[in-house]
C-alpha positions as a Markdown table, in Angstrom:
| # | Residue | x | y | z |
|---|---|---|---|---|
| 1 | Met | 72.7 | 17.1 | -68.9 |
| 2 | Arg | 71.6 | 17.0 | -72.5 |
| 3 | Phe | 75.3 | 17.1 | -73.7 |
| 4 | Thr | 76.2 | 14.2 | -71.3 |
| 5 | Thr | 73.1 | 12.2 | -72.5 |
| 6 | Phe | 74.2 | 12.9 | -76.1 |
| 7 | Val | 77.7 | 11.6 | -75.4 |
| 8 | Arg | 76.3 | 8.6 | -73.6 |
| 9 | Ser | 74.0 | 7.9 | -76.6 |
| 10 | Val | 76.8 | 8.2 | -79.0 |
| 11 | Leu | 79.0 | 5.8 | -77.0 |
| 12 | Leu | 76.1 | 3.4 | -76.7 |
| 13 | Ala | 75.4 | 3.5 | -80.4 |
| 14 | Leu | 79.1 | 2.9 | -81.2 |
| 15 | Ser | 79.2 | 0.0 | -78.8 |
| 16 | Ala | 76.0 | -1.5 | -80.3 |
| 17 | Cys | 77.5 | -1.2 | -83.8 |
| 18 | Tyr | 80.7 | -2.9 | -82.6 |
| 19 | Leu | 78.9 | -5.7 | -80.8 |
| 20 | Leu | 76.2 | -6.2 | -83.5 |
| 21 | Gly | 78.2 | -5.5 | -86.6 |
| 22 | Cys | 77.2 | -2.5 | -88.8 |
| 23 | Asn | 76.2 | -3.2 | -92.3 |
| 24 | Asp | 74.3 | -1.3 | -95.0 |
| 25 | Ser | 71.1 | -3.4 | -95.0 |
| 26 | Ser | 67.9 | -2.2 | -93.4 |
| 27 | Pro | 67.5 | -2.9 | -89.7 |
| 28 | Glu | 65.7 | -6.2 | -88.8 |
| 29 | Pro | 62.7 | -5.7 | -86.6 |
| 30 | Val | 63.7 | -6.5 | -82.9 |
| 31 | Gln | 61.4 | -8.5 | -80.8 |
| 32 | Pro | 61.0 | -6.8 | -77.5 |
| 33 | Gln | 63.2 | -8.4 | -74.9 |
| 34 | Glu | 62.8 | -8.1 | -71.1 |
| 35 | Tyr | 65.7 | -7.6 | -68.7 |
| 36 | Thr | 66.2 | -7.2 | -65.0 |
| 37 | Ile | 69.1 | -5.1 | -64.0 |
| 38 | Ser | 70.7 | -3.7 | -60.9 |
| 39 | Ala | 71.8 | -0.1 | -60.8 |
| 40 | Pro | 74.3 | 1.2 | -58.2 |
| 41 | Ser | 73.5 | 4.1 | -55.9 |
| 42 | Asn | 76.0 | 6.5 | -57.3 |
| 43 | Pro | 77.1 | 7.5 | -60.8 |
| 44 | Val | 80.6 | 6.4 | -62.1 |
| 45 | Tyr | 82.8 | 9.2 | -63.3 |
| 46 | Tyr | 85.1 | 8.1 | -66.2 |
| 47 | Gly | 87.2 | 11.2 | -66.1 |
| 48 | Pro | 89.3 | 13.2 | -68.6 |
| 49 | Gly | 90.2 | 11.6 | -71.9 |
| 50 | Val | 87.0 | 9.6 | -72.5 |
| 51 | Ala | 85.6 | 10.1 | -75.9 |
| 52 | Leu | 84.5 | 13.6 | -76.5 |
| 53 | Ser | 84.4 | 14.8 | -72.9 |
| 54 | Pro | 84.4 | 13.4 | -69.4 |
| 55 | Leu | 81.6 | 10.9 | -69.0 |
| 56 | Ile | 79.5 | 10.3 | -65.9 |
| 57 | Gly | 76.6 | 7.9 | -65.6 |
| 58 | Val | 75.0 | 4.9 | -63.9 |
| 59 | Pro | 76.1 | 1.8 | -65.7 |
| 60 | Ala | 74.3 | -1.5 | -65.5 |
| 61 | Gln | 75.0 | -4.9 | -67.1 |
| 62 | Leu | 72.4 | -6.9 | -69.1 |
| 63 | Asp | 72.2 | -10.6 | -69.1 |
| 64 | Asn | 74.1 | -10.7 | -72.4 |
| 65 | Gly | 76.9 | -8.6 | -71.0 |
| 66 | Gln | 75.9 | -5.5 | -72.7 |
| 67 | Ile | 76.5 | -2.3 | -70.6 |
| 68 | Ile | 73.8 | 0.4 | -70.7 |
| 69 | Phe | 73.4 | 3.6 | -68.8 |
| 70 | Val | 70.4 | 3.7 | -66.5 |
| 71 | Asp | 70.1 | 7.5 | -66.9 |
| 72 | Asp | 69.1 | 6.9 | -70.5 |
| 73 | Val | 66.2 | 4.4 | -69.8 |
| 74 | Phe | 62.9 | 5.9 | -70.9 |
| 75 | Asp | 60.3 | 6.5 | -68.2 |
| 76 | Phe | 62.8 | 6.2 | -65.4 |
| 77 | Glu | 64.2 | 9.1 | -63.2 |
| 78 | Tyr | 67.4 | 8.0 | -61.5 |
| 79 | Gln | 67.9 | 9.4 | -57.9 |
| 80 | Phe | 71.5 | 9.8 | -56.9 |
| 81 | Gly | 72.0 | 7.8 | -53.6 |
| 82 | Thr | 69.5 | 5.1 | -54.3 |
| 83 | Ser | 70.4 | 1.7 | -55.8 |
| 84 | Tyr | 67.7 | 0.0 | -58.0 |
| 85 | Glu | 66.6 | -3.3 | -59.3 |
| 86 | Leu | 64.6 | -2.6 | -62.6 |
| 87 | Arg | 62.7 | -4.5 | -65.1 |
| 88 | Leu | 63.2 | -3.1 | -68.6 |
| 89 | Val | 61.9 | -3.9 | -72.0 |
| 90 | Thr | 63.6 | -3.1 | -75.4 |
| 91 | Phe | 61.9 | -1.1 | -78.1 |
| 92 | Gln | 62.9 | 0.0 | -81.5 |
| 93 | Thr | 62.4 | 3.3 | -83.2 |
| 94 | Ser | 61.5 | 3.8 | -86.9 |
| 95 | Asp | 65.1 | 4.3 | -87.7 |
| 96 | Gly | 66.1 | 1.0 | -86.2 |
| 97 | Thr | 67.7 | 2.2 | -83.0 |
| 98 | Thr | 67.0 | 0.0 | -80.0 |
| 99 | Tyr | 66.3 | 1.6 | -76.6 |
| 100 | Phe | 65.3 | 0.5 | -73.2 |
| 101 | Lys | 62.0 | 1.4 | -71.3 |
| 102 | Leu | 61.1 | 1.0 | -67.7 |
| 103 | Val | 58.5 | -1.7 | -67.1 |
| 104 | Glu | 58.8 | -1.9 | -63.3 |
| 105 | Val | 60.9 | -0.7 | -60.3 |
| 106 | Ile | 61.4 | -3.9 | -58.5 |
| 107 | Ser | 63.2 | -2.3 | -55.6 |
| 108 | Ala | 64.7 | 1.2 | -54.7 |
| 109 | Glu | 67.0 | 1.2 | -51.7 |
| 110 | Pro | 68.4 | 4.6 | -50.5 |
| 111 | Asp | 71.8 | 4.7 | -49.0 |
| 112 | Ala | 72.2 | 5.4 | -45.3 |
| 113 | Ile | 72.3 | 9.1 | -44.4 |
| 114 | Gly | 75.9 | 10.3 | -44.3 |
| 115 | Thr | 77.1 | 7.9 | -47.0 |
| 116 | Ser | 80.1 | 9.5 | -48.8 |
| 117 | Tyr | 80.8 | 9.7 | -52.5 |
| 118 | Ile | 84.3 | 10.9 | -53.5 |
| 119 | Tyr | 85.2 | 11.8 | -57.1 |
| 120 | Ser | 88.9 | 12.4 | -57.8 |
| 121 | Asp | 90.4 | 14.1 | -60.8 |
| 122 | Val | 87.1 | 15.8 | -61.9 |
| 123 | Glu | 87.8 | 17.7 | -65.0 |
| 124 | Leu | 86.4 | 21.3 | -64.9 |
| 125 | Thr | 84.7 | 21.5 | -68.2 |
| 126 | Arg | 81.5 | 22.8 | -69.6 |
| 127 | Gly | 78.6 | 21.4 | -67.5 |
| 128 | Ser | 80.8 | 19.9 | -64.8 |
| 129 | Phe | 79.3 | 22.3 | -62.1 |
| 130 | Thr | 76.5 | 24.6 | -62.6 |
| 131 | Glu | 74.0 | 26.5 | -60.6 |
| 132 | Lys | 70.5 | 25.2 | -61.3 |
| 133 | Ser | 68.5 | 27.4 | -59.1 |
| 134 | Ser | 69.0 | 29.4 | -55.9 |
| 135 | Gly | 70.9 | 27.0 | -53.5 |
| 136 | Val | 70.7 | 24.0 | -55.9 |
| 137 | Phe | 73.8 | 23.2 | -58.0 |
| 138 | Gly | 74.5 | 20.6 | -60.6 |
| 139 | Phe | 77.4 | 17.9 | -61.0 |
| 140 | Phe | 77.1 | 17.0 | -64.6 |
| 141 | Gly | 73.4 | 17.5 | -64.3 |
| 142 | Tyr | 72.9 | 15.6 | -61.0 |
| 143 | Ser | 71.4 | 18.1 | -58.4 |
| 144 | Phe | 73.2 | 18.7 | -55.2 |
| 145 | Leu | 73.1 | 21.2 | -52.3 |
| 146 | Cys | 76.1 | 23.0 | -50.9 |
| 147 | Ala | 77.2 | 22.5 | -47.3 |
| 148 | Gln | 77.2 | 25.5 | -45.0 |
| 149 | Asn | 80.5 | 27.4 | -45.0 |
| 150 | Leu | 81.5 | 25.9 | -48.4 |
| 151 | Asp | 81.8 | 28.2 | -51.5 |
| 152 | Cys | 80.0 | 26.3 | -54.3 |
| 153 | Ala | 79.6 | 29.6 | -56.3 |
| 154 | Ser | 83.5 | 29.6 | -56.7 |
| 155 | Leu | 83.4 | 26.1 | -57.9 |
| 156 | Val | 80.8 | 27.0 | -60.5 |
| 157 | Ala | 82.9 | 30.0 | -61.5 |
| 158 | Ile | 85.9 | 27.9 | -62.3 |
| 159 | Ser | 84.0 | 25.1 | -63.8 |
| 160 | Gln | 85.2 | 25.8 | -67.4 |
| 161 | Ser | 88.9 | 26.3 | -66.5 |
| 162 | Gly | 90.1 | 22.9 | -67.6 |
| 163 | Gly | 91.6 | 22.1 | -64.1 |
| 164 | Leu | 91.0 | 19.1 | -62.0 |
| 165 | Val | 89.3 | 19.0 | -58.6 |
| 166 | Glu | 88.3 | 16.3 | -56.0 |
| 167 | Val | 84.8 | 16.6 | -54.6 |
| 168 | Glu | 83.0 | 14.7 | -51.8 |
| 169 | Phe | 79.3 | 14.4 | -51.5 |
| 170 | Asp | 77.2 | 13.1 | -48.6 |
| 171 | Tyr | 73.9 | 11.5 | -48.9 |
| 172 | Thr | 71.4 | 13.6 | -47.0 |
| 173 | Gly | 68.1 | 12.4 | -48.5 |
| 174 | Gly | 65.2 | 14.5 | -49.5 |
| 175 | Ala | 64.2 | 16.1 | -52.8 |
| 176 | Val | 67.9 | 17.0 | -53.5 |
| 177 | Pro | 69.5 | 13.9 | -52.0 |
| 178 | Ile | 73.3 | 14.8 | -51.9 |
| 179 | Thr | 75.2 | 17.6 | -50.5 |
| 180 | Leu | 78.6 | 18.8 | -51.5 |
| 181 | Val | 80.7 | 18.8 | -48.3 |
| 182 | Arg | 84.3 | 19.3 | -49.7 |
| 183 | Trp | 86.1 | 20.3 | -52.9 |
| 184 | Asn | 89.7 | 21.1 | -53.6 |
């Protein structure tokens, strides 16, 4: 998850430089701004060939058109299978980098039990599928359970092969809200 967060942060920083224009002067202090955003219930997988590695995350658009990843909002823990409306505020670090911090979760609506999420052409790279603990696996850091009679250990074993798979998760709710029901 840290590598994916790093990639997202690099892409966000590059986007900010492009949109704001990079120069050699010291950063101007940023007045905190407040935004209300909507975040979808499932992450978007951008697939092979994106920047340094495949990218997965929960994008949301600010009022000014800027795209941010909800996964990187401070003081907020995204739950796969739940759509959100959030109030955020910007803050700036001493090095001039601007980030977003959660002010309020306005709404959090879980999907219906059995909602399906299909990801095609998922590249089997470092971190794509992991075993986090006994019976709990990771899909680019998002926790999932494995359906009965499905061999998730084999998927983890080939997760650095460079191949492509299609995976299907179902929303099952609970502490680990999604379950892998199919992969090929």
